[in-house]
C-alpha positions in Angstrom: 53.5 48.4 64.7 50.1 48.5 63.4 47.0 47.6 65.7 43.8 46.6 64.8 41.5 49.3 64.2 38.5 49.8 67.3 34.8 48.9 66.6 32.7 51.7 65.2 30.3 53.0 68.0 26.8 52.5 67.2 24.9 55.9 66.2 21.8 54.6 68.2 20.3 51.6 70.0 17.1 51.2 68.0 16.6 47.5 66.4 15.5 47.8 62.7 12.5 45.5 61.7 13.8 43.3 58.7 10.6 41.3 58.1 7.6 44.1 58.8 4.5 44.5 57.3 4.0 46.7 54.3 1.2 48.7 56.6 4.0 49.7 59.3 6.6 50.5 56.5 3.9 52.9 55.0 3.6 54.8 58.4 7.2 54.4 58.9 6.5 53.0 62.3 8.1 49.6 63.7 6.7 46.4 63.4 6.7 43.6 66.1 6.5 41.1 63.1 3.7 39.3 64.8 2.2 36.4 62.4 -0.2 36.2 60.8 -1.2 39.7 62.0 1.3 42.1 63.8 0.2 44.4 66.9 -0.6 47.5 64.9 -2.6 45.8 62.1 -4.5 44.0 64.6 -5.2 47.4 66.8 -6.0 49.5 63.8 -8.2 46.9 61.8 -5.8 46.9 58.8 -4.7 43.6 56.8 -1.3 42.7 57.4 0.5 42.1 54.3 4.1 40.5 54.5 7.2 42.3 52.6 8.6 39.6 50.4 12.5 40.0 49.0 12.4 41.5 45.8 15.2 41.4 43.3 16.0 43.8 40.7 18.6 43.5 38.0 20.3 46.1 36.0 21.2 45.6 32.1 25.2 47.0 32.0 25.6 47.5 28.0 29.4 49.0 28.8 30.8 48.9 32.1 33.1 52.1 30.9 29.9 54.2 30.9 29.4 54.7 34.6 27.8 58.0 34.2 24.6 56.5 32.5 22.1 55.2 34.9 21.1 51.3 34.1 17.5 50.6 33.3 16.0 48.3 35.8 14.7 44.7 34.7 10.9 43.7 35.2 10.8 41.9 38.5 10.2 38.2 38.7 6.3 38.8 39.5 6.3 41.3 36.4 7.5 38.6 33.9 4.8 36.4 35.1 1.9 36.2 32.4 -1.3 37.6 34.2 -3.8 35.0 34.2 -7.7 35.4 34.8 -9.3 33.3 37.3 -10.7 31.0 34.6 -7.3 30.6 32.8 -6.1 29.7 36.4 -8.5 27.0 36.5 -7.6 25.6 33.3 -4.0 25.7 33.9 -4.2 23.5 37.1 -6.8 20.8 35.3 -4.7 20.7 31.8 -2.4 18.2 32.9 -4.6 16.1 35.1 -7.0 15.8 32.0 -4.6 13.6 29.6 -7.5 11.7 28.5 -8.8 15.1 26.8 -5.7 15.9 25.2 -5.3 12.1 23.8 -9.1 12.2 22.4 -8.4 15.5 20.9 -5.0 14.2 19.2 -7.3 11.0 18.3 -9.9 13.0 16.6 -7.4 14.8 14.8 -5.8 12.0 13.1 -9.2 10.7 12.6 -9.8 13.8 10.5 -6.3 13.6 8.7 -7.2 9.8 7.8 -10.5 10.5 6.8 -9.5 13.3 4.5 -7.0 11.2 2.7 -9.6 8.3 2.2 -11.8 10.8 0.3 -8.9 12.2 -1.9 -6.7 9.3 -2.4 -8.2 5.9 -1.7 -12.0 6.4 -3.1 -10.7 7.1 -6.7 -9.1 4.0 -6.9 -12.1 1.8 -5.3 -15.4 1.0 -6.5 -17.8 3.7 -5.8 -19.8 1.5 -3.3 -17.1 2.5 -1.1 -18.7 6.5 -1.1 -21.7 4.9 0.4 -19.8 3.2 3.2 -18.0 6.6 3.9 -21.6 8.2 4.5 -22.5 5.4 6.9 -19.0 5.4 8.9 -20.7 7.9 11.4 -23.2 5.6 12.5 -21.1 2.7 12.5 -17.9 2.7 14.2 -16.8 -0.8 13.2 -16.9 0.8 9.3 -15.2 4.1 10.3 -12.3 2.0 12.0 -12.0 -0.3 8.9 -12.1 2.5 6.5 -9.4 4.2 8.6 -7.4 1.4 9.0 -7.4 0.8 4.8 -6.6 4.6 4.8 -3.5 4.7 7.1 -2.3 1.6 5.4 -2.4 3.3 1.8 -0.7 6.2 3.5 2.0 4.2 4.6 2.8 2.4 1.5 2.6 5.6 -0.5 5.2 7.3 1.8 8.3 5.4 1.6 11.2 5.8 4.3 14.7 4.7 3.3 16.2 1.8 5.5 19.5 2.3 6.9 20.3 -1.6 6.6 18.8 -3.2 3.6 19.4 -6.3 1.6 19.1 -6.6 -2.4 16.2 -8.8 -2.0 14.2 -6.7 0.2 15.0 -3.3 -1.0 16.0 -0.1 0.4 12.7 1.3 1.0 10.3 0.4 3.9 6.7 1.6 4.5 6.1 4.8 6.8 6.4 2.9 10.3 4.0 5.8 11.7 0.9 5.2 9.3 1.8 1.7 9.6 1.2 1.7 13.1 -2.0 3.4 13.1 -3.3 1.3 10.6 -2.6 -2.0 12.9 -4.1 0.3 15.5 -7.7 1.1 13.7 -7.4 -2.4 12.6 -7.3 -3.9 15.6 -10.2 -1.9 16.9 -12.3 -3.0 13.9 -11.6 -6.6 14.7 -12.8 -6.3 18.4 -15.8 -4.6 17.5 -16.3 -7.4 14.8 -16.2 -10.0 17.5 -18.4 -8.3 19.4 -21.2 -8.5 16.8 -24.3 -10.8 17.5 -26.7 -12.6 15.3 -29.1 -9.9 15.0 -26.1 -7.6 13.2 -25.2 -10.3 10.8 -29.0 -10.7 9.9 -30.1 -7.3 9.8 -27.1 -5.5 9.2 -25.7 -8.0 6.8 -24.6 -5.2 4.0 -22.5 -3.2 6.6 -21.0 -6.7 7.7 -20.0 -7.6 4.0 -18.7 -4.1 3.7 -16.5 -4.5 6.8 -15.1 -7.8 5.9 -14.7 -6.7 2.5 -12.3 -3.6 3.7 -10.4 -6.4 5.9 -9.8 -8.3 2.9 -8.4 -5.2 1.0 -6.2 -4.4 4.1 -4.9 -8.0 4.1 -4.2 -8.1 0.2 -2.3 -4.7 0.6 0.0 -6.2 3.2 0.3 -9.3 1.6 -0.9 -11.3 4.4 -2.2 -14.3 2.9 -3.3 -16.2 5.7 -5.1 -13.1 6.9 -6.7 -13.0 3.6 -8.1 -16.3 3.3 -9.6 -15.7 6.8 -11.6 -13.3 5.6 -12.5 -15.0 2.4 -14.0 -17.8 4.5 -15.9 -15.9 6.7 -17.4 -13.8 3.6 -18.0 -16.9 1.8 -19.9 -18.5 4.8 -21.9 -15.2 5.4 -23.2 -15.0 1.6 -24.3 -18.7 1.7 -26.7 -17.7 4.5 -27.9 -14.8 2.4 -31.0 -15.1 0.4 -30.3 -15.1 -3.2 -32.0 -11.5 -4.7 -29.9 -11.1 -7.9 -31.5 -7.6 -8.3 -29.7 -6.3 -5.2 -27.6 -3.7 -6.6 -25.6 -3.0 -3.3 -24.9 -7.0 -2.8 -23.7 -7.0 -6.4 -21.4 -4.2 -6.3 -19.9 -5.6 -3.0 -19.5 -8.7 -4.7 -17.7 -7.0 -7.6 -15.5 -5.2 -4.7 -14.6 -8.6 -3.2 -14.0 -10.6 -6.5 -11.3 -7.8 -7.5 -9.0 -8.2 -4.8 -9.3 -12.1 -4.7 -8.1 -11.8 -8.0 -5.2 -9.7 -6.9 -4.3 -12.0 -4.3 -4.7 -15.0 -7.2 -2.2 -13.2 -9.4 0.4 -12.5 -6.4 0.5 -16.3 -5.5 1.0 -17.1 -9.2 3.9 -14.8 -8.9 6.0 -16.7 -7.5 5.1 -19.9 -6.0 6.9 -23.5 -6.6 6.0 -25.6 -9.6 3.7 -27.9 -7.6 1.7 -25.1 -6.1 1.2 -23.3 -9.5 0.1 -26.7 -11.2 -2.5 -26.6 -8.2 -3.7 -23.2 -8.2 -7.5 -23.5 -8.2 -9.8 -21.6 -10.4 -12.1 -18.9 -8.6 -15.5 -19.2 -9.7 -17.5 -16.2 -11.0 -20.4 -15.7 -9.0 -23.7 -16.3 -11.1 -25.4 -13.0 -10.1 -22.4 -11.1 -11.8 -23.2 -13.0 -14.9 -24.9 -11.4 -17.4 -24.8 -7.9 -18.6 -22.1 -5.5 -16.9 -23.6 -2.2 -16.5 -20.3 -0.4 -15.3 -16.9 -0.3 -15.7 -16.0 -1.7 -12.9 -18.4 -4.7 -13.4 -16.6 -5.2 -16.8 -13.0 -4.9 -15.0 -14.1 -7.9 -12.7 -15.0 -9.9 -15.5 -11.9 -9.4 -17.9 -10.1 -9.9 -14.4 -11.8 -13.4 -14.2 -11.2 -14.4 -17.9 -7.4 -13.1 -17.8 -6.9 -15.1 -14.6 -8.4 -18.3 -15.6 -6.8 -18.3 -19.2 -3.3 -17.7 -17.6 -3.9 -20.5 -15.1 -4.9 -23.0 -18.1 -2.0 -21.9 -20.3 0.8 -21.8 -17.4 -0.4 -25.3 -15.9 0.0 -26.7 -19.8 3.2 -25.1 -20.4 4.9 -26.4 -17.1 3.2 -30.0 -18.0 6.2 -29.9 -20.6 8.8 -30.5 -17.6 7.2 -33.5 -16.1 6.8 -31.9 -12.6 9.8 -29.9 -12.7 12.2 -33.4 -13.3 14.6 -33.0 -16.1 14.8 -36.2 -18.1 18.1 -37.8 -18.8 17.7 -37.4 -22.3 16.2 -34.2 -23.7 15.0 -36.1 -26.7 12.9 -38.5 -24.6 9.5 -38.6 -24.5 9.2 -36.9 -21.2 9.0 -33.6 -22.9 6.3 -34.6 -25.5 2.9 -33.3 -25.0 0.2 -35.4 -24.1 -2.4 -34.7 -27.0 -5.3 -35.9 -24.9 -4.2 -33.0 -22.4 -3.6 -30.5 -25.2 -7.3 -31.1 -26.5 -8.5 -30.7 -23.0 -6.7 -27.3 -22.5 -7.5 -26.0 -26.0 -11.1 -26.5 -25.3 -11.0 -24.6 -21.8 -9.4 -22.1 -23.8 -11.7 -21.6 -26.6 -14.4 -21.4 -23.6 -12.6 -18.3 -22.2 -12.2 -17.2 -25.9 -16.0 -17.0 -26.6 -16.3 -15.0 -23.1 -13.8 -12.3 -23.9 -15.4 -11.9 -27.3 -18.7 -11.2 -25.7 -16.9 -8.9 -23.2 -15.5 -7.1 -26.3 -18.9 -6.8 -27.7 -20.5 -5.1 -24.9 -17.7 -2.8 -24.5 -19.1 0.8 -24.5 -17.5 3.2 -27.0 -16.2 5.2 -24.5 -14.3 2.5 -23.0 -12.9 1.4 -26.5 -9.4 2.3 -27.9 -9.0 4.4 -30.4 -6.3 3.1 -33.4 -4.5 5.4 -35.5 -2.8 4.5 -38.8 0.7 4.5 -36.7 -1.1 1.8 -34.3 -1.9 -0.3 -37.0 1.4 -0.3 -38.3 3.1 -0.6 -34.9 1.4 -3.8 -34.2 3.0 -5.4 -36.6 6.7 -3.9 -36.7 9.5 -2.7 -34.2 7.5 0.8 -33.8 6.9 1.2 -30.6 5.6 4.5 -30.5 2.4 4.5 -28.2 -0.5 5.3 -30.3 -3.7 3.8 -28.7 -5.5 6.4 -26.9 -8.3 5.7 -24.2 -10.7 8.2 -22.7 -9.7 7.1 -18.9 -7.2 5.2 -17.2 -9.3 2.8 -15.8 -10.5 1.9 -19.4 -7.0 1.5 -20.6 -6.2 -0.8 -17.6 -9.5 -2.7 -18.5 -8.7 -3.0 -22.0 -4.9 -4.1 -21.1 -6.6 -7.0 -19.2 -8.3 -8.0 -22.2 -5.1 -8.2 -24.2 -3.2 -10.1 -21.7 -6.1 -12.7 -21.8 -5.6 -12.9 -25.8 -2.0 -13.7 -25.1 -3.0 -16.7 -22.5 -5.7 -17.8 -24.9 -2.7 -18.3 -28.1 -2.6 -22.3 -28.4 0.7 -22.7 -30.9 3.2 -22.6 -28.2 1.2 -25.4 -26.4 1.2 -27.5 -29.5 4.9 -26.3 -30.7 7.0 -26.1 -27.5 7.9 -29.3 -27.5 8.8 -29.8 -31.2 12.8 -29.3 -32.5 11.9 -28.4 -35.9 13.9 -26.0 -37.4 11.4 -23.5 -39.3 9.5 -23.5 -35.8 12.5 -22.7 -33.4 12.3 -19.1 -32.1 9.1 -18.6 -33.6 6.8 -20.7 -31.0 5.2 -17.3 -29.4 4.5 -15.9 -32.9 0.8 -15.5 -32.4 1.7 -13.8 -29.0 3.7 -10.8 -30.0 1.3 -8.8 -31.8 -0.8 -8.4 -28.4 2.3 -8.0 -26.5 2.9 -4.9 -28.6 -0.2 -3.5 -27.9 0.3 -4.1 -24.4 3.5 -2.5 -24.0 1.7 0.6 -26.0 -1.2 0.9 -23.7 1.6 0.6 -20.3 3.4 3.5 -22.3 0.5 5.8 -22.9 -0.7 5.4 -19.4 0.5 8.1 -17.0 3.0 6.8 -14.7 1.7 9.0 -11.7 -1.6 7.9 -12.3 -0.6 4.2 -12.5 1.3 4.1 -9.0 -1.7 5.7 -7.1 -4.7 4.3 -9.0 -3.6 1.0 -9.4 -3.1 -0.1 -5.4 -6.0 -2.3 -5.2 -5.9 -3.9 -8.6 -3.1 -5.8 -11.0 -1.0 -3.2 -12.4 0.8 -2.8 -15.5 4.1 -4.4 -13.9 2.7 -7.5 -13.1 1.3 -7.5 -16.6 4.1 -6.8 -18.3 6.1 -9.6 -16.7 3.3 -12.2 -17.8 3.5 -10.9 -21.4 7.5 -11.0 -21.1 7.1 -14.7 -20.5 5.5 -15.1 -23.9 8.1 -12.9 -25.8 10.6 -14.3 -27.6 12.1 -11.3 -29.5 14.9 -9.7 -27.2 14.5 -6.0 -28.7 10.5 -6.2 -27.2 11.6 -8.0 -24.1 14.2 -5.0 -23.5 11.5 -2.3 -24.2 9.6 -3.8 -21.4 12.3 -4.0 -19.3 13.3 -0.3 -19.8 9.6 0.3 -18.8 9.9 -1.2 -15.7 13.3 0.6 -15.1 11.6 4.1 -15.6 9.1 3.0 -13.2 11.4 2.2 -10.7 13.4 5.4 -11.3 10.2 7.6 -10.3 9.1 5.4 -7.4 11.3 2.4 -6.4 8.7 0.9 -4.4 5.5 -0.8 -5.8 2.7 -0.6 -8.6 -0.6 -2.6 -8.8 0.5 -3.9 -5.1 3.5 -5.8 -7.0 6.9 -4.4 -5.9 8.5 -2.9 -8.7 12.3 -3.7 -7.9 11.6 -7.7 -8.1 9.9 -7.1 -11.4 12.8 -5.6 -12.9 15.0 -8.2 -11.5 13.1 -11.0 -12.7 12.8 -8.9 -16.4 16.5 -8.5 -16.4 17.4 -12.1 -15.9 14.6 -13.3 -18.3 16.3 -10.9 -21.1 19.9 -11.9 -20.1 18.7 -15.8 -20.9 17.8 -14.5 -24.2 21.3 -13.1 -25.2 22.4 -16.3 -24.5 19.6 -17.8 -26.8 17.4 -19.3 -24.4 13.8 -18.2 -24.2 11.8 -18.4 -21.1 8.2 -19.3 -20.6 7.8 -20.2 -17.0 9.5 -18.9 -13.8 8.9 -20.3 -10.4 10.6 -20.9 -6.7 12.8 -23.8 -5.9 11.0 -24.3 -2.6 7.2 -22.7 -1.9 7.2 -20.0 0.9 3.3 -20.1 1.2 3.5 -16.2 -0.4 5.9 -15.1 2.0 5.5 -12.7 4.8 3.3 -9.6 5.2 4.7 -6.3 4.1 5.5 -4.7 7.1 8.8 -3.5 6.9 9.0 -3.9 3.0 7.2 -3.9 -0.4 7.5 -7.4 -1.2 6.5 -10.4 0.8 8.9 -13.1 -0.8 12.5 -12.6 -0.4 13.6 -13.9 -4.1 17.2 -14.3 -4.9 16.9 -17.5 -7.0 14.4 -19.0 -9.5 13.4 -22.1 -11.4 13.6 -20.7 -15.1 12.0 -23.3 -17.8 13.0 -22.5 -21.3 13.9 -23.7 -24.7 17.2 -23.7 -26.3 16.8 -21.6 -29.7 19.7 -23.7 -31.6 18.9 -27.1 -30.2 15.2 -27.0 -29.6 15.9 -28.7 -25.9 13.6 -27.8 -23.2 15.7 -26.8 -20.1 15.3 -26.1 -16.3 17.9 -24.3 -14.7 18.2 -21.9 -11.0 18.9 -18.4 -11.8 20.0 -15.7 -9.4 17.9 -13.0 -9.4 19.0 -9.2 -8.3 16.0 -7.9 -6.8 17.6 -4.5 -5.4 16.4 -1.4 -6.3 19.7 0.1 -7.2 19.0 3.2 -4.6 21.2 1.1 -1.6 
């Protein structure tokens, strides 16, 4: 049988030191391993350094290559980066000083938004805001307000595709990251504003006005009518306390910027509201200090917007009056649809007054802002030729003249006089005065660069809103389809908004109106069945109102009877 092997005898009785110090190992002497200093090092006065186990690894690319030595890899200590004493100090404090990191990130965001403000926002605003940019460094509240509007514009220009969307709210939403930053800047500015005292209101009135106007622009961009009206009330009170100084160019520039955004919100409320609200839309008074000569293109823009919106208000309210506050009479031939002569005369006089204002505006238009007509243009106004042949020296000049054209459309009184008639010779021709102007409007829109319209019309009424108004005074189907095709082209390029107005919503309404035209029914007004107060703020969509149905007010081309129908609207952008 096999027996266990006997134990191997020891060669020596010496006990080796496993944890000896480095000095003893170099001298090849036994270390007593005392701590913190061994006896030998203490006796010799040397530094006792403990030896720690060190692991070394070999790379073996091929196990069969036994004859080749393996190259040792660097040790764990050798792999550690070599820091200086200053770097070690910073590495220990970096995680503890998170406030410094956040501050640097905040400054970086501020610089980014400020650069975007100068490159993309200022070209679409009044030159006054160049002055506010220079003062932003001295007034943190002004800086926060500017950054809030800049971030808001960033969020609306950089759309994000929704994972879940409804046809009435579109398939895109503003950038959540930029929108969140805008709200943070806006909240900071509001907190600073509430901390202002009477001294600030009295001696920094210009700065306070500029901040409130920036607040109004933010709320207008978001479609927050409640917030906007709060700032309008504050601005009105502040202006009432200021001494009248017509010669103050800075105050007039602020008023010009303020009035422009007020007309934008007024237009957004007109499209769309209920018939009762539409009939009660107030007139926006034009400041007396802005009357007279208009020395800049921005002052001429506000004057044109004033005339256009007031003419639109008078014309639309007169049109809707034919339907007796939205109730259809039992017999369409009853006097419920007959025009009241006294009311017509009053509206005629009011529109004549606006027409005189518009004549003065055109007479004072400088040559650099006037359209250049060619022979083709004059021909296309009277025919079906829609080739754009009207030229302007700048985008702003073209847009201002488009406001002039829409004002002329709304000052035509033939439809107010003939809408109720059932005379065969007038059926289908109630808007014969308006059609030449609608052709001019369409030519201006076609001639304008679409990319510029999408970026420069953010804070004013854009072409999509103007063409929708023109479509309601257009009885020719071919012309209505041209307007629809332009809106379709705009949506294909960017299915969000133009002129603070949702493109897909305008296109959906235009399609529904043209569909009625194919059935021999002309549409002259649209309202909501029930008013929604302007909808909800546009935080997660480009439209504040979820519109799937509208009340159409029109006239049958064959019988001449007026009708009022609830029509479904396809407000999707076709991208879902």
